[in-house]
C-alpha positions as CSV (number, residue, x, y, z in Angstrom):
1,X,-66.5,47.6,57.1
2,X,-64.8,49.7,59.4
3,X,-64.6,53.5,58.5
4,X,-61.4,55.4,57.8
5,X,-59.3,52.3,57.1
6,X,-57.1,53.0,53.8
7,X,-54.5,50.5,54.8
8,X,-53.9,47.0,55.8
9,X,-50.4,45.6,57.2
10,X,-50.2,41.9,57.6
11,X,-47.8,39.9,60.4
12,X,-46.5,37.7,58.1
13,X,-44.8,34.2,59.8
14,X,-47.9,32.3,60.8
15,X,-50.5,34.8,59.3
16,X,-49.7,34.5,55.7
17,X,-47.2,32.1,55.6
18,X,-46.6,28.6,56.5
19,X,-43.1,28.7,58.6
20,X,-43.6,25.5,60.5
21,X,-44.6,23.2,57.2
22,X,-42.3,25.0,54.9
23,X,-38.9,24.0,57.4
24,X,-40.3,21.0,57.5
25,X,-40.8,20.0,54.0
26,X,-37.4,22.0,52.9
27,X,-35.5,19.8,56.1
28,X,-36.9,16.7,55.0
29,X,-35.5,17.3,51.1
30,X,-32.2,18.2,52.7
31,X,-32.0,15.3,55.0
32,X,-32.6,12.9,51.9
33,X,-29.9,15.2,49.8
34,X,-27.1,14.6,52.8
35,X,-28.1,11.4,54.5
36,X,-29.0,13.7,57.4
37,X,-31.7,11.7,60.0
38,X,-33.4,14.6,61.8
39,X,-36.5,14.8,63.5
40,X,-37.4,18.0,61.2
41,X,-41.2,18.7,62.9
42,X,-39.1,19.2,66.5
43,X,-36.2,21.3,65.0
44,X,-38.5,23.8,63.2
45,X,-40.6,24.1,67.0
46,X,-37.3,24.6,68.5
47,X,-36.2,27.0,65.7
48,X,-39.3,29.3,66.3
49,X,-39.2,28.6,69.8
50,X,-35.7,31.1,69.7
51,X,-37.9,33.8,68.0
52,X,-38.7,36.0,70.4
53,X,-35.8,35.2,72.8
54,X,-33.6,36.3,70.3
55,X,-35.5,39.3,70.1
56,X,-35.3,39.8,73.8
57,X,-31.7,40.2,73.8
58,X,-32.5,43.0,71.2
59,X,-35.4,45.0,73.0
60,X,-33.3,44.7,76.4
61,X,-30.1,46.5,74.6
62,X,-28.0,43.2,75.6
63,X,-26.6,43.4,72.0
64,X,-27.2,46.2,69.6
65,X,-29.5,45.9,66.2
66,X,-29.7,42.5,64.9
67,X,-32.0,41.8,61.9
68,X,-33.8,38.5,62.1
69,X,-31.3,36.7,59.4
70,X,-28.6,37.1,62.2
71,X,-31.0,36.0,64.5
72,X,-32.1,33.1,63.0
73,X,-28.8,32.5,62.2
74,X,-27.7,32.2,65.8
75,X,-30.6,29.9,66.9
76,X,-29.8,27.8,63.7
77,X,-26.0,27.7,64.9
78,X,-26.7,26.2,68.4
79,X,-29.6,23.9,66.9
80,X,-27.3,22.1,64.6
81,X,-24.8,21.6,67.7
82,X,-28.0,20.3,69.4
83,X,-29.4,18.4,66.8
84,X,-26.0,16.9,66.0
85,X,-26.1,17.8,62.0
86,X,-22.6,18.1,61.0
87,X,-21.2,18.0,57.6
88,X,-22.9,21.2,56.1
89,X,-20.5,23.5,54.0
90,X,-20.6,27.3,55.2
91,X,-22.7,27.6,51.9
92,X,-25.4,25.2,53.1
93,X,-25.9,26.4,56.2
94,X,-26.4,29.9,54.9
95,X,-29.1,28.6,52.2
96,X,-30.4,26.5,55.6
97,X,-31.0,29.9,57.7
98,X,-32.9,31.3,54.1
99,X,-35.7,29.4,54.4
100,X,-37.3,31.7,56.2
101,X,-37.2,33.6,52.5
102,X,-38.8,30.8,51.4
103,X,-41.9,30.2,53.4
104,X,-45.1,28.9,51.7
105,X,-47.9,30.9,51.7
106,X,-51.4,29.6,53.3
107,X,-53.7,28.6,50.7
108,X,-56.3,31.6,51.1
109,X,-53.6,34.1,51.4
110,X,-52.7,34.7,47.6
111,X,-56.6,35.1,46.3
112,X,-57.3,36.7,49.3
113,X,-54.5,39.1,49.1
114,X,-55.5,40.0,45.6
115,X,-59.1,40.9,46.7
116,X,-57.6,43.3,49.4
117,X,-55.2,44.9,47.3
118,X,-57.8,46.3,44.9
119,X,-59.6,48.3,47.8
120,X,-56.6,49.1,50.3
121,X,-52.6,49.4,50.5
122,X,-51.3,46.3,51.7
123,X,-48.2,45.7,52.9
124,X,-46.3,43.3,55.4
125,X,-45.2,44.4,58.9
126,X,-42.9,41.6,60.1
127,X,-40.4,41.3,62.6
128,X,-38.7,39.6,59.7
129,X,-35.8,42.1,57.6
130,X,-36.7,44.0,54.4
131,X,-34.6,41.5,52.3
132,X,-36.2,38.7,53.7
133,X,-39.7,39.9,53.3
134,X,-38.5,41.4,49.8
135,X,-37.7,37.7,48.7
136,X,-40.2,36.4,50.0
137,X,-42.7,38.0,48.7
138,X,-41.1,37.2,45.2
139,X,-40.9,33.8,45.8
140,X,-44.1,33.3,47.0
141,X,-45.9,36.3,44.5
142,X,-46.8,37.5,47.7
143,X,-48.3,41.1,45.6
144,X,-47.8,43.7,48.4
145,X,-48.0,47.4,47.4
146,X,-44.5,47.9,49.8
147,X,-42.5,46.3,52.6
148,X,-42.6,47.4,55.9
149,X,-40.6,45.6,58.5
150,X,-40.0,46.3,62.4
151,X,-36.1,47.1,60.7
152,X,-37.1,50.3,59.6
153,X,-38.4,51.4,62.9
154,X,-34.9,49.2,64.7
155,X,-37.9,48.2,66.8
156,X,-39.4,44.7,67.0
157,X,-43.0,44.4,67.6
158,X,-45.2,44.3,69.6
159,X,-43.1,47.8,70.6
160,X,-45.4,50.5,69.4
161,X,-42.9,52.5,67.5
162,X,-42.9,49.4,65.1
163,X,-46.6,50.4,64.5
164,X,-46.3,54.0,64.1
165,X,-43.1,54.4,62.3
166,X,-45.4,51.9,59.7
167,X,-48.4,54.5,60.1
168,X,-45.9,57.5,59.2
169,X,-44.0,55.6,56.4
170,X,-47.3,55.4,54.5
171,X,-48.3,59.0,55.7
172,X,-51.5,57.8,57.2
173,X,-52.9,58.3,61.0
174,X,-52.5,55.5,63.0
175,X,-56.7,55.1,63.0
176,X,-56.7,54.6,59.1
177,X,-54.2,51.5,59.3
178,X,-55.2,47.8,60.4
179,X,-53.0,45.6,61.5
180,X,-54.1,41.9,60.0
181,X,-52.7,39.0,62.5
182,X,-52.9,35.5,63.9
183,X,-51.5,36.5,66.9
184,X,-53.3,38.2,69.9
185,X,-49.9,39.9,71.1
186,X,-49.4,41.5,67.9
187,X,-52.6,43.2,67.5
188,X,-52.6,44.4,71.1
189,X,-49.6,46.0,70.2
190,X,-51.2,47.4,67.3
191,X,-54.0,48.6,69.1
192,X,-52.1,50.1,71.7
193,X,-50.3,52.2,69.3
194,X,-54.2,53.3,68.0
195,X,-54.4,51.0,64.7
196,X,-56.8,48.9,64.0
197,X,-57.1,45.4,64.0
198,X,-58.2,42.5,62.2
199,X,-57.8,38.3,63.7
200,X,-57.3,35.7,61.5
201,X,-56.9,32.6,64.1
202,X,-54.4,30.3,61.8
203,X,-55.3,26.7,64.2
204,X,-52.7,24.9,62.0
205,X,-49.8,26.7,62.4
206,X,-48.1,24.8,65.4
207,X,-49.5,21.5,64.4
208,X,-52.2,19.2,66.0
209,X,-52.9,20.1,69.3
210,X,-52.7,23.9,69.4
211,X,-54.9,26.0,71.9
212,X,-53.1,29.1,71.6
213,X,-54.6,32.2,69.6
214,X,-57.8,30.9,69.2
215,X,-60.3,32.5,71.0
216,X,-60.3,36.2,70.0
217,X,-59.8,39.1,72.3
218,X,-63.8,40.9,72.1
219,X,-61.7,44.1,71.5
220,X,-60.2,43.6,68.2
221,X,-62.3,45.4,65.2
222,X,-62.7,42.4,62.9
223,X,-62.4,38.7,63.5
224,X,-61.8,36.5,60.3
225,X,-62.0,33.1,59.4
226,X,-59.1,33.6,56.7
227,X,-58.0,36.3,54.0
228,X,-61.2,35.7,51.8
229,X,-63.6,36.4,54.6
230,X,-61.4,39.2,56.0
231,X,-61.8,40.7,52.1
232,X,-65.7,40.4,52.2
233,X,-66.1,41.9,55.6
234,X,-63.9,45.0,54.5
235,X,-66.0,44.9,51.5
236,X,-63.3,44.3,48.9
């Protein structure tokens, strides 16, 4: 157990939910319905690959603050051209873009969060916008105590302001908040903002052959195999 910790904040995409598998599954369904032949794993990977570059444009102030739904849509519009996907109505494009609202949790996520919630305040701290995270929680049954988002700080992680704002909104000093993530750059950002850190690797996040984010930084406070192991280590 880590002394003083009262709240756990969670990265969401890849840490709590399986974005890649969820997008592939919905894409296959859409392909059957519309007669679209697409390499959905490749499209899912390309969509995610646009995630950081799109946020970088906001960080560099090339564009004003823009929520993740809008950034995802900018990337999707380009991918529809690149993958030669036609025949979708505006409503169908919007529904596809909102697949990020419907991502499925990893098998250990719901039971692990339920245990952790008994002892700690639990909340997402994601680059996803508030509406996205709220809809995802409703759809997947994620038992958050509240919704925290980079949108509330107008600063995308790993900007220290994103983590500092989360702690302030919880009414806690940073040392009493632990960031939980499968991505080490996220945890390093949290650590720089004086939050505690818990690393939960997700080897299946990007499919087979992944090597990134599998060997933990020894400076992290906790390393767990999944959320149930995290709950055990934190006494929940």
